[in-house]
N, C-alpha and C positions, 0 to 999 in steps of 0.2 A: 428376430428370434423365432424359430419354428419348434413347436412342441413335438418332439420325436417320441412316439410311444413305443416304437418297436414294430408297429404295424405298417402295412403297405400304403395306406392312405396318407399318413403323415410323411412317409418317405418320399412318395411321389410329389407331395406338396413342396418339400424342400428342393427336390430336383427341378421342378417347374420354376420356382422362384429364382433358383440359381441360373437357370437357362435364360430367364428374362432379364438378368443383369443385376439382381439384388445381391447385397452383401449378406450372406446367410450364415446363421449360427444355429446349430442343433442343441436343443435342451430337453433332457429327460427329466420329467417331474416325478419325484419319489413321493408316494402317498403313504398314509398310515395303514398298517395291517395288524390284526391281533396275532399274538405270538403262538396261538394254538392252531393257526391255519398255515399250511405250507403254500406260500405264494411264489409266483415265478417272476417277481420283479427284477431279480438279478439277470435272468435270461432275457427279459424284455429290454433291459438297459444295454445288455451286450448286443442285441439286435440293432438297437438305435445307434450304438457306437460304430458298428460295422457299416451302417448306412452313411454316417458322418465321415468315416474314413474313406469309403468308396467315393463320396462326393468331394472329399478334400476340404471339408468345412470344420471350423472349431466346434467343440462339443463340451457341454456342461451338464452336470447333474444338479438339479435344484431340489433341495429337501423342503417339502411343504407338508410334512407329516402332521405338524401341530394344527395348521390351517384346515387340513382335510378332516382330521379327527373332530375338531371343534365345529366346523361348518357343515360337514356332510354326515359323518357317523353319529355324532351326538344329536343332530337334528333328526336323523332318521329314527333313532331309538326313541326320542322324545315324542315324535309324531305317532309311531306305532303304539306307544304306551297310552296315548290319549285316545286310541281307537281310530285314528286317521291313517290314511295310506299315502306316504310321501313320494316325491320324485327326487331321489338323491342325486341323479345326474344333473338336474336343473341347478341344484345348489353347488355341485362341483364346478359347473361352468361359470356360475356367477362369482363365487368366492375364491376358487382355486385357479382355474385356467385363465379366466378373463379378469380376475381380481389380483390375487397375490403374484401370479406369474407376470402379469403386465407391470405391476409395481416394481418388481425386481428387474424386469427387462428395461424399463425406463432408466433405472439406476445404472444399468450397464451401457446406456447410450442408444438403446434401440428406438427406431422410429415406428416399427410395427411388430405385432406378434401374429403368428399364423398357426393354424391347426388343420387337421385333415377332416374337419366336419363337412358333411354334404349340405351346404347352405351357400347363399350368395349375398354379397353386399354391393349395392349400386347407389351411385350418387343421383339424387333427384335433380331433374333438369331445371325445374323452377323452384327458386327459393324465396322465402319471405323477406320483406325489408329488414335490414339490420341483421340478417342471418347470412353468414359466409357460405356455409355448405349444409346440405341436408342429405341424409342417407336413409335407405330402406333396406330391410332384411328380407330376402327372398328365399323361398324353398329351394332345396337342391333339385337339379333337373332330373335326377334318378328318383322316381317316386318310391322305389323300394328301399332307398337309402337316405332319403331326406331326413335331416336331423334338426330342422328349424323348431320343432316342437320343444326341444330341450334348450333353446336359445332365446326364449321370449323375454328374459330378464335384461337383455342387452339394450343399451340406449345410444343416443347420438354420440356421446363422448367415447363410448366403446367402439362404435363402428368406424370412427375416424382412424383408428389404428389397428383394426382387425382385418386379416386376410384369410379367405377360404379358397385356396388354389384349386381344389378338385370339385368345388360345388357345381360347376357347369358341366361336369362329366358324368357319364354312366359308369357303373362299377367295372364293367368289362373293359372300358376304355382306360381306366386307372390301371388295371392289371396289364393291359397291353403296353402302357407307358412304362410301367415298372420293368417289364422285360426289355423294352427299348433302351432304358437307362442302365440296364444290367444291374439292377439293385439286388443286393444279397438276399433280401426277403421277398422277392417278387412273387414267389409261390406260397408264401405263408398264408394260412387260413385266417379268416376274420376272427377276432377275439369276441367272446360273449360275456357280457356282464362286467362287473367291477372287479378289479384285481383282488381286493381284500376278501371277496367272497370265494374266489377260486372255484373249486369243484363242490363247495359246500352249499347245500340248499339254503335259501334265504331264511326259511323257518328255523333251521338248525342254528344258523348264525344268530338270529334274534333270541332264541331260547337261552343263549348264554347271558343275555342282558335284560330280558324281560321275565318277570315272574308269571308263569302261566300254569294252568291246571286243566286237566281233561274236562270236556263239556259235551253237551248233547248237540246232535245234528237234527234239525227239524225240517219237516216238509212244509208246504204252503198252508196246510191246515193246522200247523202247530204241533203235529204228532212227532214223537221221537222216533227217528229211523236210523240213527247211527251215532258215532262219537268222533271227537276231534281232540287235538292237543291243546288248544287254547284259542279263543275267539280273537284275541289281539293279533294273531298271526295271519288272519285272512282278510281278503278284500273282495268286493263284488266282482263277479265274472270268473273267479278262480274255479278250476276243475279238478284240482289235485290237493292232497294233503289231509283229507278227511275220509272216514270210512262209513259207508252206508251198509247196514246189516239187514235191512228190510227190503225185500225185492218188490219191484213195481212192475205192473203190466206195461207201463209206458216205455217206449224205446228211446235211447239217447243217454248220454253221459250227464251226470249231475253237475251243476255249477252253482256257486254261491250267489244268492240274490239279496241277502241281508245278514247283518250280524248285530248282536246285542251284547256289548262288552260287560255291562253290569250283571246280566244273567249268564254270561259266558256261553251263549248259544249262537249257532249260525243256522240260517235257513237256506235250503237248497232247492233246486228244481231240475227236473230232467225233461221239461217241455221244450219244444223248439222255440227259440227266442223270437221267431217271427209270429208266434201265436200267443206269446205271453209278454207283458210289459210290467213286471213286478215293480211297484212303486214308480211307475212311469211318470215322468215330470216334463213339463214344458219350460219351466223357469228355473233359474239357478242363480245364486249369489256367489260372487267371487271377491276375495280380498287380496291384500299384498300385491296390488295391481301395478303393472308397468306397461307403459305405451312406448314403443320403439321411437316414435316421432316426438314424444314428450307431451302429446296432446290426445285427448279422447277423440276418436273418430266420430264427428257429429254430422248431422245433415246440414243442408244449406241454411236452414232456419235456426241453426245453432242449438237444436234440441236433440233428443234421442233419435237414433236412426229410424226412419220409417220403412216399413217393408222388411223382408228378410234378405237384406242386401249383403250381409257379411256371412262368414262361415266360421266354424269352430270345431275343435276336436278335444276330447277329454282324455284320450289315451293315445299313446304313440301308434302310428300307422292306422288309426281308426279313420274311416272315410269322413271327409268334411261334412258337417251338418249346417244347414242354413239357420242363421240366427239374426236377431236384431237387438240393439241395446234398448232395454225398456226403461231403465232408471239409473241415474248417475248420482251418487252421493260421495261425500268425502271418504275416501278409503274403501269404498264398496260400490260395486256395480251389479245391477240385476239384468240378466240376459234372458231372452225368450227364444226358444227353439221353435222351428216351424213344425217339427214332428216330436212326438213323445220320445224321451230318452230313458232307457231302463237301468243304466248303471253309472250315474253321476256320483262319484265317490269322493267324500270329504278328504281333503289333503292332496288330491291329485291336481295337476296343472290343467287349466282350461285355456287353450291357446286360440287366439282369434286371428282370422285371416280375411283378406280382401283379395280373392283369387290366389295368386302365388305369393303375395306380399304378407309376411307375418307382421301383424300390427302390434302384438304384445299379448298380454294375458294376465292371469291371476291364479289364485289357489281357491279351489272349491270349498265353500264353507258348509 
């Protein structure tokens, strides 16, 4: 069962699987959307249907509105309300694409589900006693498209039945294959963001579900220099959505470095990030932890890793940073970065790597 989104990546995934001899079925997953937003899901489903018809494969529409609303939208609103910044795409992958979709696919007799994610699954050559197979999750080979950051919740049971047919390809190669297969959406542009948001700004979307009020924008000295729509709507590193009314002799755009939900204020800076590390931290705690292998990556002495032998990123496409595991507790791990980090945002995913292998991750506390 291939999740056909209407985009070129999933279309090429289906074509590659069919070419390799798999019995392929296309599935369009319908997710929840608010009635006040004009979403193009019908057009996306039509694109997916055209791909299925072109390839001559069966096609289904799977309604997962309830699961998407409960596990993605409600989660996102709840996190923003608490002052945290969530990763809804991570929850969509965990509970919708690789949760409810797989459960349904199994009931239809499927052996595997496949998506157009830029990531790879490989079987580990050496397995432990009493263990039949072991898999590792690897980053996609195209560094500009790698989506392993959003897949850190996958585990061994997931990887046994998950296929990522385009993970070993560069984007331009995927486009080339789409033309070779004469897919009807070969020239379609990449989609941006989640369907339910559409062309609506995320702050406008959240304003329908969160009670917000205007507040002050502060500089690093605590002086009022502007205003915003509500502190709940912002996250560290943002450069838009607030208004600065006091001019500064410093050059550069302002970005958020802190927020105080109780006082309804955000603090911004327009200094070069290379010269300022507001709230710079070397250690971070994460919870809701998942290890792809099922085990904490420990040193040979079975203790926390020595040296900065691992890497991590706390934002999508952020350069990997050297880390080590400093402390392991039940349900919580403390990590230490080799260098100071200026924007470790509570609620965001911190994903841990060993080179190109995605080891797992957790949510920043």
